[in-house]
C-alpha positions in Angstrom: 0.0 0.0 0.0 1.2 3.5 -0.7 2.6 5.7 2.0 0.7 8.7 3.2 1.0 11.8 1.1 2.6 13.6 4.1 5.3 10.9 4.4 6.0 10.9 0.7 6.3 14.7 0.6 9.0 14.5 3.2 11.1 12.1 1.2 10.7 13.5 -2.3 13.7 14.8 -4.3 12.3 16.8 -7.2 14.4 17.3 -10.3 13.6 19.7 -13.1 14.1 19.0 -16.8 17.0 21.4 -17.0 18.7 19.6 -14.1 18.1 16.2 -15.6 19.7 17.3 -18.9 22.7 18.8 -17.1 23.3 15.4 -15.4 22.7 13.7 -18.7 25.3 15.7 -20.6 27.8 15.0 -17.9 27.2 11.3 -16.9 25.4 9.5 -19.8 27.7 6.6 -20.8 26.5 6.7 -24.4 27.6 10.3 -24.8 30.9 9.6 -23.0 31.6 6.8 -25.5 30.8 9.2 -28.4 33.3 11.7 -27.0 35.9 8.9 -26.9 35.1 8.2 -30.6 36.0 11.8 -31.4 39.3 11.5 -29.5 40.0 8.3 -31.5 39.2 10.2 -34.8 41.6 13.0 -33.7 44.3 10.4 -33.1 43.7 9.0 -36.6 44.1 12.5 -38.1 47.4 12.9 -36.3 48.6 9.6 -37.6 47.6 10.4 -41.1 49.4 13.8 -41.1 52.6 12.5 -39.5 55.7 12.5 -41.7 57.6 9.1 -41.8 60.7 9.0 -39.7 64.1 8.5 -41.4 65.8 5.2 -40.8 69.4 5.1 -39.7 71.7 2.0 -39.9 75.2 1.6 -38.5 77.4 -1.4 -39.3 80.9 -2.8 -38.5 82.9 -5.0 -41.0 85.9 -7.2 -40.9 85.8 -8.2 -37.3 88.2 -11.1 -36.7 90.8 -12.3 -34.2 93.7 -11.2 -36.4 93.2 -7.5 -35.9 95.2 -7.2 -32.7 96.7 -10.7 -32.1 100.5 -10.3 -31.9 101.0 -14.1 -31.8 99.9 -14.6 -35.3 101.9 -14.7 -38.4 103.0 -11.0 -39.1 101.7 -11.3 -42.7 98.2 -12.0 -41.3 98.2 -9.2 -38.7 96.4 -5.9 -39.3 98.6 -3.0 -40.2 99.6 -0.7 -37.3 96.7 1.6 -36.5 94.2 -0.3 -38.7 90.6 -0.7 -37.4 87.6 -2.5 -38.7 85.5 -1.0 -41.4 82.2 0.7 -40.6 79.3 2.4 -42.5 76.3 4.6 -41.8 73.2 4.4 -44.0 70.2 6.8 -43.9 66.9 6.2 -45.6 64.0 8.6 -45.9 60.6 7.6 -47.3 59.1 10.4 -49.5 55.3 10.1 -50.0 54.4 11.1 -53.5 51.4 12.3 -55.4 49.8 14.2 -52.4 48.8 10.9 -50.7 49.7 12.2 -47.3 47.5 15.3 -47.8 44.6 13.1 -49.0 45.0 10.8 -45.9 45.0 13.8 -43.7 41.9 15.4 -45.3 40.1 12.1 -45.2 40.9 11.7 -41.5 39.8 15.3 -40.8 36.5 14.6 -42.5 36.1 11.4 -40.4 36.7 13.4 -37.2 34.1 16.0 -38.3 31.6 13.2 -39.0 32.2 11.8 -35.5 31.4 15.2 -34.1 28.1 15.1 -35.9 27.6 11.6 -34.6 28.0 12.9 -31.1 25.3 15.6 -31.9 23.1 12.8 -33.3 23.6 10.7 -30.1 22.6 13.8 -28.1 19.5 14.1 -30.3 18.5 10.4 -30.0 19.4 9.9 -26.3 18.0 13.3 -25.4 14.7 12.3 -26.9 14.9 9.0 -24.9 15.6 11.1 -21.8 12.5 13.2 -22.5 10.4 10.0 -22.9 11.9 8.8 -19.5 11.0 12.1 -17.8 7.5 12.0 -19.3 7.2 8.3 -18.3 8.1 9.1 -14.7 5.8 12.1 -14.7 2.9 9.8 -15.9 3.7 7.3 -13.3 3.7 10.0 -10.6 0.3 11.3 -11.8 -1.2 7.8 -11.8 0.3 7.0 -8.4 -1.2 10.2 -7.0 -4.5 9.3 -8.6 -4.4 5.8 -7.2 -3.6 7.2 -3.7 -6.5 9.6 -4.0 -8.7 6.8 -5.0 -7.7 4.7 -2.0 -8.4 7.7 0.3 -11.9 8.2 -1.3 -12.8 4.6 -0.9 -11.6 4.7 2.7 -13.8 7.7 3.3 -16.8 6.0 1.7 -16.0 2.8 3.7 -15.9 4.8 7.0 -19.3 6.5 6.3 -21.0 3.2 5.3 -19.6 1.4 8.3 -21.6 3.7 10.5 -24.6 3.2 8.2 -24.2 -0.5 8.4 -24.3 -0.4 12.2 -27.6 1.6 12.1 -29.0 -0.8 9.5 -29.2 1.9 6.8 -27.4 -0.3 4.2 -27.3 -4.0 3.6 -24.2 -6.1 4.6 -23.8 -7.1 0.9 -23.5 -3.5 -0.1 -20.9 -2.9 2.6 -19.0 -5.9 1.4 -19.1 -4.6 -2.1 -17.5 -1.4 -0.9 -14.8 -3.3 0.9 -14.0 -5.2 -2.3 -13.7 -2.0 -4.3 -11.5 -0.6 -1.6 -9.2 -3.6 -1.7 -9.1 -3.3 -5.5 -8.1 0.4 -5.2 -5.3 -0.6 -2.8 -4.1 -3.3 -5.3 -4.2 -0.7 -8.1 -2.2 1.7 -5.9 0.5 -1.0 -5.4 0.7 -1.6 -9.1 1.1 2.2 -9.7 3.8 2.2 -7.1 5.6 -0.6 -9.0 5.2 1.3 -12.2 6.6 4.4 -10.5 9.8 2.5 -9.4 10.3 1.1 -12.9 9.9 4.5 -14.6 12.3 6.0 -12.1 14.8 3.3 -12.9 14.6 4.0 -16.6 15.3 7.6 -16.0 18.2 7.0 -13.6 19.7 4.6 -16.2 20.0 7.4 -18.7 21.3 9.7 -16.0 24.0 7.3 -14.9 22.5 6.8 -11.4 23.9 10.1 -9.9 25.1 9.5 -6.3 24.1 13.1 -5.3 20.4 12.3 -5.6 18.3 10.1 -3.4 17.5 7.7 -6.2 14.7 5.8 -4.4 12.7 9.0 -3.9 13.5 10.9 -7.1 10.6 12.7 -8.7 10.2 15.1 -11.6 8.5 18.5 -11.3 4.8 18.4 -11.8 4.6 20.2 -15.1 4.3 18.9 -18.6 6.7 20.6 -21.0 5.4 23.4 -23.1 4.9 22.5 -26.8 5.2 25.3 -29.3 7.1 25.2 -32.5 6.5 28.6 -34.1 8.3 31.2 -36.2 7.9 34.9 -36.4 5.2 34.3 -39.1 3.3 31.7 -37.1 3.2 27.9 -36.8 5.7 26.1 -39.0 4.2 24.1 -41.8 5.2 20.4 -42.3 7.2 21.3 -45.4 9.1 23.9 -43.5 9.8 21.4 -40.8 11.1 18.9 -43.4 13.4 21.6 -44.9 14.6 22.4 -41.4 15.3 18.7 -40.7 17.3 18.4 -44.0 19.4 21.3 -43.0 19.8 20.6 -39.3 19.7 16.8 -38.7 23.2 15.9 -37.5 22.9 12.3 -38.9 22.4 13.7 -42.4 25.3 16.2 -42.0 27.5 13.3 -40.9 26.5 11.3 -43.9 27.4 14.3 -46.2 30.8 14.6 -44.5 31.4 10.9 -45.0 30.8 11.3 -48.7 33.6 13.8 -48.8 35.8 11.4 -46.8 35.0 8.6 -49.2 35.9 10.9 -52.2 39.3 11.5 -50.6 39.8 7.8 -50.0 38.8 7.0 -53.6 41.3 9.5 -55.0 43.9 8.2 -52.6 43.3 4.6 -54.0 43.8 5.8 -57.5 47.1 7.5 -56.6 48.5 4.4 -54.9 49.8 3.3 -58.4 52.3 6.1 -58.2 55.0 4.6 -56.0 56.5 6.3 -53.0 60.3 6.8 -53.2 62.8 5.9 -50.5 65.9 8.2 -50.7 69.1 6.5 -49.6 72.5 8.0 -48.5 75.5 6.1 -47.0 79.0 6.7 -45.9 81.6 3.8 -45.7 85.0 4.0 -43.9 87.3 1.1 -44.7 90.9 1.5 -43.5 91.9 -1.7 -45.2 90.8 -0.5 -48.6 92.7 1.6 -51.1 90.0 4.4 -50.8 89.5 4.7 -47.1 86.3 6.8 -47.2 83.5 6.3 -49.7 79.8 7.4 -49.9 76.9 7.5 -52.2 73.2 8.4 -52.7 70.3 6.6 -54.4 66.7 5.7 -54.2 64.4 2.7 -54.4 60.7 2.2 -55.0 58.2 -0.4 -55.6 57.3 -1.1 -59.3 53.5 -1.6 -59.7 53.9 -4.3 -62.3 51.7 -7.1 -60.8 49.7 -5.3 -58.2 48.2 -2.1 -59.7 45.9 -1.6 -56.7 42.7 -2.3 -58.8 41.2 -4.0 -55.7 41.8 -0.9 -53.6 40.3 1.3 -56.3 37.2 -0.9 -56.6 36.7 -1.1 -52.9 37.0 2.7 -52.5 34.5 3.2 -55.3 32.0 0.9 -53.7 32.4 2.7 -50.4 31.8 6.1 -52.1 28.7 4.8 -53.8 27.4 3.4 -50.6 28.0 6.8 -48.8 26.1 8.6 -51.5 23.3 6.1 -51.4 23.1 6.5 -47.6 22.4 10.2 -48.0 19.4 9.4 -50.2 18.2 6.8 -47.8 18.7 9.2 -44.9 16.8 12.0 -46.6 13.9 9.7 -47.3 13.9 8.5 -43.7 13.9 12.1 -42.5 10.9 12.8 -44.6 9.1 9.8 -43.1 10.3 10.7 -39.5 9.0 14.3 -39.7 5.7 13.3 -41.4 5.0 10.6 -38.9 6.0 12.8 -36.0 3.8 15.6 -37.2 0.8 13.3 -37.6 1.4 11.9 -34.1 1.7 15.3 -32.6 -1.5 16.6 -34.2 -3.4 13.5 -33.1 -2.0 13.7 -29.5 -2.7 17.4 -29.3 -6.3 17.1 -30.4 -7.0 14.2 -28.0 -5.6 16.2 -25.1 -7.5 19.3 -26.1 -10.7 17.3 -26.2 -10.1 16.1 -22.7 -9.4 19.6 -21.4 -12.2 21.3 -23.3 -15.1 19.0 -22.4 -14.4 15.6 -20.8 -12.6 16.6 -17.6 -15.2 19.0 -16.3 -18.1 16.6 -17.1 -16.6 13.6 -15.5 -15.8 15.5 -12.4 -19.3 16.9 -12.3 -20.7 13.4 -12.8 -18.7 12.0 -9.9 -19.7 14.8 -7.5 -23.4 14.5 -8.6 -23.4 10.7 -8.0 -21.7 11.1 -4.6 -24.2 13.8 -3.6 -27.1 11.7 -4.8 -25.8 8.6 -2.9 -25.5 10.5 0.3 -29.1 11.5 0.1 -30.4 8.1 -1.0 -31.2 9.1 -4.6 -28.5 6.9 -6.2 -27.6 3.3 -5.6 -24.2 2.1 -4.4 -23.5 0.6 -7.8 -24.1 4.0 -9.4 -21.6 5.5 -7.0 -19.0 2.8 -7.6 -19.5 3.1 -11.4 -19.0 6.9 -11.2 -15.7 6.4 -9.2 -14.5 3.8 -11.7 -15.3 6.0 -14.7 -13.6 9.0 -13.1 -10.4 7.0 -12.4 -10.4 5.4 -15.9 -11.0 8.8 -17.5 -8.3 10.6 -15.5 -5.8 7.8 -16.3 -6.7 8.2 -20.0 -6.1 11.9 -19.6 -2.7 11.4 -18.0 -1.8 9.0 -20.8 -2.9 11.6 -23.3 -0.8 14.3 -21.7 2.2 11.9 -21.7 1.5 11.0 -25.4 1.4 14.7 -26.3 4.7 15.4 -24.6 6.3 12.4 -26.2 4.9 13.3 -29.6 6.3 16.8 -29.1 9.7 15.4 -28.2 9.6 13.1 -31.2 8.8 16.0 -33.5 11.7 18.1 -32.2 14.0 15.1 -32.5 12.8 14.4 -36.1 13.2 18.1 -37.1 16.7 18.2 -35.5 16.0 21.1 -33.1 19.0 22.0 -31.1 18.9 20.2 -27.8 21.2 22.7 -26.2 19.0 25.7 -27.1 15.9 23.9 -26.0 17.3 23.0 -22.6 19.1 26.3 -22.0 16.1 28.4 -23.1 14.5 27.4 -19.8 15.8 29.0 -16.5 19.1 27.2 -15.9 21.7 28.1 -13.4 25.1 29.4 -14.7 26.9 26.2 -13.7 24.3 24.0 -15.3 24.4 26.2 -18.5 28.2 25.8 -18.6 28.0 22.0 -18.3 25.4 21.8 -21.1 27.4 24.1 -23.4 30.7 22.4 -22.7 29.4 18.9 -23.3 27.4 19.9 -26.3 30.5 21.1 -28.0 
C-alpha cells in the first residue's frame, strides 16, 4: 500500500528537466563513448598527417681475431693503426602524389563526421531522456490518482460502516464497498511498482547520480510546453522537413562521410604512383685503397603485378554506398517528420478534447453521484461506477498528456531542433548552463 501523502512529501527529491539534462550531458555513458570516438578520430588524423621518420643504420665490418693478435703470423696481422670498417646508412621515405594530404583530409572529414555523430547521439538519447521524464511524470500522476482513489474509498467505507451499524445499508453493499477498496489498494500497489520502474529507466539514462536520493526521485509536476513557431506563425510540415534536412546531424555526418569517401577514392587511384625511398650512405674502410667512400640513391616499388585495382574498386563501392546512404537518410527524415507531425497533431487534439469538455463533465458526474448517494437518490452501484469512470478517464487523460509530450519530443528530434538551445532556453543556473554548453561542443 502507498505511503501517506505527508510521508511521501518529506522524502521527495524533485528534479527539473534542466537539471536532468545537465546530469545527462555529464554522466550518460553513451555520450561519453561518443566523445571517446571523437578522440579516436583526432588520433587518426594525427597519424595520417605525421611524416615518416628516417631510418638510420650503422654497421661494422671485418671483425676477426687477427686485428690485434700479436702471436699470429705477421703477414696476417692488421697494419699498425688499422681498425675494422664501418658504415652509416640513412633512408627517408618520400610520400608522393599528395597521398599524405589526402589521408589527412580524409581523417579530418572522419573526425568531423564523428562530431556530428555525437550531436546525433545527443538528439536520440536526449529524446529518450524526455520520454523517460514523461514516463516518470505519468507514473507519478497515476500513483497520485491511485492514492487519492484509496483515500476516497476509505472515506466511503468509513461512512458506510456507520450506516451498516444503524441498518441503513445491507451487509452485501458494505462488502461490495470493501471489495472495491481492496481493488483500489491493489491498483495503488501496481502504480507504485510502475513508478519505481519509470524512475529506474530515468536513472539509467542519468548514470545513477550519487548526489540524488534515487529511491525517492521525482520530476517536477509540469508537462513541457509544446510550441514550434516562427515569427510568421506555426511552422508548416514542409518547413519542418526543410529544417530537418538542414539541421539533422545524422544527415550532416552522412554528407561529410561522402567527402571522406571521395578523398579515399582519390587516394586509392594514386596508390599506383609509388612512394620513393631516398638512400644515403658513408663507408669508412681503413683496409681499402680508398678509405672513405659514400653514395646516394633511391628505391621504389614497381607496380607491375599489383596495380591496386582492388583498392580502387573497394574505395569506389564505399563512395557509392556513402552517396546512397544520403538518399536513404533523406527519405527516412521525410518519413520521420511526417510521422512525428501526424502523431503530434493527433495527441494534441486528444488532449484538447479532454481539457475542453471531458474533464469538467466527468468531475461533475462524480460529484453528482456522490451527492445523490449521500441523500439516498442513487444506488451504491451507481456511486462505484462513477468512481471507476472517473479513475479510468483521469488515467486516460494522464496518458494523453504523456503522449502529447512524447509526440512533441519526437517531433523536435525528427526536425533536429538544437537540444542545447531547448534546454538552455529554460531558466538554468550558470553552472548548469556551462555544463550543457561544454558537453554539447
